[in-house]
N, C-alpha and C positions, 0 to 999 in steps of 0.2 A: 523211361517214357512214363508219363503220368497215366494212371488208370482212369476209367470213366468215373468211378466214385470220387477220385481226387479232383477231377475237373469240375464235377457238379458241386463238390464241397467248396471249391474256390469261388464258384459263382454265388453260392449262398453267402460266403464271407464278404464278397464285394458289395452285396446288396443289404448287408446286415443293418446299416444305419437307416435305410429306407424302411425296412421291415419293422424295425423298432419303433419308428414314428407311427407307422400304420397300426401296430399292435397297441401302442399307448392310446391312440385315438379311438380305436374300434373295439378292443378286447378287454381292457383293464376295467374290471368292476370295482376293485378295491386295491389300494396300494400297500396297506399295512401288513398283508400276509401273501405268501405265494407258495407254490410247491417246487421242490427241487430234487433231482436225482444225485446220488453220491455213490462212491465205491464202498461196499461193506467190508467190515473186518473179517478175517478168516473164520472166527467163531460165529459171526452172523451168517456167513455163507453155509457153514455146517448146520446151523439151526434152522435156516429158512430155505436153503437150497437155491437161493436167488443170487445172481451176480450183480445186483444193483440194490440200492436202498432208496425208497421214496419217502420224503418227509415234508412236513409243513414248517416253513420258516417265517419269522424268527420263532424261537421257543417262546412259550406263553409268557414266561417271566421277563422276557427281553423285548416284548412288542412295544412299539411306540417310537423307537429310534430309527431302525432300518426300514426300508420300504422298497417297493418295485420302482426301479428307475430306468431311464432310457439306456443306461450303460448295462444294466443286468439283461435287458431285452436284447441289446446288441450282442453281448457275449453269447447268449443262447443261439441266435441266428448265425453267428460266426463260428460256432463250435466245430472243431475237427476231432476225429477219433483219437489221434495221437498227440493232441495239443490240449490236454486237460479240458475236455468239454464241460460246460457249465449249463446244463439243460434244466429248464424250468417249466412250470405250468401255472395257469392263472385260475383263480376261483371263479365259480360260475354265478355267484350272487354278491351283491353289494351289502354294505352295512344297513342300507335301507330296504333290503329284501327286494331288489330289482335286478334284472339281468339284461345285458346288452346282446346276448347270444345264447344259443344252446348248441350242444355237441352230442354226437352219438359215437360210441366206441363199439365196433363190431369185431370181436376177438378171433384170432387164430394163433394162439401162443405156441403151439407145438407143430410146426410145419413138417417135421421129420416123421411124424406118426402116420400110420396107415389111415387112409381116408382124408388126410389133410388137404389134398388137392381137390377132392370133391367138396369139402367144406368151404374152401376158398371160392370155388365157383358159386356155391349157394349164397355165400356171404355177399359176393359182388352182385348177383342177381337181385338179392333182397334190398341192398342199399341203393341200387339203381332205381328200383321201384319207388322208393321214398324220395330219391333225388328228383325224379320226374314229377311226382305228385307235388313237391314243393315248388318246382318251376311253374307248374300249372296254376299255383295259387299266388304267383307274383313274387316269389322269393328267388334269390340268386345263391343257391347252396354251393358250398365248396366241398368236394369229395377228394380225400387224400388216401393214397395207398400208403398207409402209415408205417408198415414194417416190411414191405416187399415180399410178403409171404402169406397173403390172404387176409390180413387184418386191415380194417378201414376206419377212418375218422370222417365224420360228416359235420361240418360247421354251418350254422345259419345265423346271420347277423341281422339286427333290427335297426330301423331308423332312430328309435328312441328306446331307452331302457323300459322294459315291461315288468310288471309284478312277477316275481320268481315263481309263485304258485301257478300263475297262468302259463308261464313258459314251460314248466314241468308238465302240466296237464296237456299242453299242446304236443309236446314231445311224446308223451305216452299215447295220446290219440294217434299220432303218426305211425308208431311202430306196433300198434295193436294187432296187426295181421302177421306178426313175425313167424308164428307157427305155420300159417298158410303158405308163407314164403319159404318154408322148409329150413329155417335157421335152427341151429342146435340149442340156442338159449336166447332169452330176452336181452337185447343190446343194453349196455350201460348208458344212461343218459346223464348229461351235465347241463343243468343242475339235477341232483337226485331229489328224492322226496324232501320237501321243505320242512326244516325245523327253524323256528323263528330266531333262536339265540345261538345257533351253531354257525361255524364258519362255512359249512357246506363243502362240497368236493371241488377239486381242481383238475384241470384238463391240460395235458401236455401240449405245448405249442408245436406247430409244424416245424420241420427242420430235421436235424440228425436224430435218428432213433437212439434210445438210451441203452440198447444192448446189441443192436445189429448194425453192420456197415451199410446203412441205407438212409438216404435223404427223402423226405416226403415228395411223392409225385402227385400231380393234380390231374383229375379227370378232365379231358378236353371237351366233353359234352357230346361226343359223336362216337358211338361204338362201332361205326362202320369203317373207322380208320384202321390201318395196319397196326399202329400203336397208339391207342387213345389216351395214353398217359404222358403228360408234359413234365419235364424235369428242368432243373437249373433255372436259367433266366426266363424261359418260357413259363415255367410253373410260378415263379415269383411275379412275373408280369400279370398273370391271371389273378393271383392273390391280391395284389395292390389295386387291381381294377374292380374288385368285388363291389357290388352295389347293395348296401343294407336294405332289408326288406320291410314289409308292413308289420303292423301289430299282429302277434301270433294268436289269432282268433280261430277257434275250432268252428268249422262250418255249421251253421244253424244256431250258433251261440253268439249273441251280440257282445260287443266289448263291454257295455254297461252292465250286463248280467253275468259276466265271467267271474269265476271264483278268484277274486283278488284279495291279497293281503294288503291293507292300506300301508302306504309308504310312511315311514317315520318322518316327522318334520325335520328339516335340516336346520341345525343350530349353528351359531357362529363357531362354536368349538369344533364342530365336525367339518366345517367348510374348508376347502382347499385354499392355500394362501392366495390372496389376490382376488378371490371370488366375492368377498363380502365388503361393502363400502365401509370406510372408516366412520367413526362417530362424527356428527355434524361439526362439532367444535374443532375437530382435527383436520377438516377439509381445507384445502388451499385453493386460491384462484389459479386458473390455468396459466402455465408458463408460456411465454412467447417462444421459447425453445427449450429443448431438453437439457438438463445438466449433464456434465461429463463425469463419468465414473471410471477410475483406473483399477483394473483387476490384475493381480499378479498371476502369472502362469503356474509356476511350481508351488505346490503345497496348497493351492486353492482350486485350480482346475485339473492339474496333472500331479500324480503321485511322484514324489522325489525318488530318483533312481541314481545308481552310480554312473559316473561318466557323463558324456555329453548328450545321451539319448533323452528324448522326451518320454516321460513315463506314461502309463495308462491313465485314462480319465478317472477322476474320483467320482464315486457314486453320487448322483444328484447334481453334479457340476453343470451338465448340459442344460437341465431344467432351470438351474439358477441363472445362467446367462440369458436364457430365453425370457424369463420373468423380468430380469433386470433391463433387458434391451427395450422393454415396453415403457420403462420409466426414464431411461437415460441413454445417452450415447456411450457406448461401451468400448473402452480402450484396453486391449490385452497387452500387458507390459511384462518384460523380463530383461534382466541384465546378467543372467547367469552365464551367457556365452561371450560376454563382452571382455575385451582385453583388460588386464590389470596394469598395463604399462601406460605411460602418458602418450604413447603414439596412437594417433587416431586410426580407427579401422578404415579400410578402403570402402568405397561406395559399393563395390561388387560383393564384399563379404557381408556388409549390412543387408543388401538385397537378398543374398542367398539365405541368410538367417531368417529374415522375415518371411520369405517364401516357404521355407521349411515349416515355420510355425503356422502359417496360413493353411498349408496342406494338411497339417495335423488337425487343426481346428475344424476345417471343412469335412475331413474324413469322419470325424466323430459327431458332426451335427451341431457344433456350438454356434451361438449367435454372437456377433461382434460387429463393430463399425470400423475399427482400425487396429493395427498392431504396432507397438513401439518397442524398439530394442536399444534405445539410447541408454547411456549410463545414468543420466538424470531422469527421474520420473517426470512425465508430462504434467502440465498444470491441469487440475481436475477439481471438481466439487467434493469428491470423496475418493478414498483409496481403500481397496480391499486386499489385505496382505496377511498371510498366516504368521508373519513375524512382526507385525505392527502392534504397538501398545497405544491404546487410547488414553489420553490424559486431558480432562476438561475441567480445570479448577474453577473457571468462571461460571460454569453451569452446575457443577456438582459439589463445590466447596473444597476446602483444604484436604478432605479425605481422599480426593482424587489422586493426590501425590502418593499417599500410602498405598492405595490400590495399584497405582502404576508400578511402584517399587516391588510389590508382591508379584505382579505379573512379569516383571523383568527377571526377578529371581527364578521364577518357574521356567521361563523361556530360555534363560541362559544357564540353568542348572547351578545357580549360585547357592 
């Protein structure tokens, strides 16, 4: 019989794609770096006494290639204790020194120690005081029972990114009465004190705890209930329904006079793909209809695996299909399961295969218009395939043949 923890974990897994879309829209300040937890080596455990290792990825020398993707976010929210959890956190400020949110971390790291129960009570009373203060100011705070043992995370989202310095100052103003509320120490804020050229701190996303068998529970907003904490689907529904709040202005301080760090101007080099218009000379007249683009499933969208199974999504593939679907009608194609004999497949087997692919695409949040499993590729304006070689001698001259030969050698290991 499944335990309550297992049931809640399965509910988080079922909703992981929804949560990933929400986090990408509301929480991601920058995509080029993120925080991640991993299992330390035995020597690291001896040196630090910790059963986990927190690190910022990618390593400095490797930045620019990998990034925060919907697939990474999905893996976080779907993580299960016994299934290689891949837990991550997001940075609290952008490259332009703005922030979409702020978070508070109220610690209770050693629940087994004497006095921990009293500390947990004081922690809750303190964070509920700030929770209500924020509500009275027009915010929709999210309070998480982060570790199930007296530790809490408080998240506050904004309608629009605000200068990080102002967000930090607002958070510090909010918790200035921490001693009066009888907390043991000043809560940690995200963002922390602002340094213009630093990455800043990252905050663990809700979901599975990195050391305890606990999934985030969400405060229901009514301490008169027998159990004011929501779990599983109820908690996730509350998170997805959260309403971002107003600009984080300290009472008595106008937005114009707040201590702001001017945002850096956005350049074309820093812009996300698709956000900057092409040069005027490259613009085309609007098409009467979208072109058709055929995208191969294996090796482009799904990792290749042994056997007939469809592999996991490749990082960035979901975003790729969403961007492409704004430009073209998108056909997902694969012939990997088709028969090699001359005997035609039955209509039933074709339908079963296509439904299997559709179910996989929908489960992972891909955008597409149709699925094609025929042995011959459908007619399209362009084809995207990890095993295709482009050769355009009319456009690029005779060197195109030499380049194609080199690419064929590399692909075929000749």
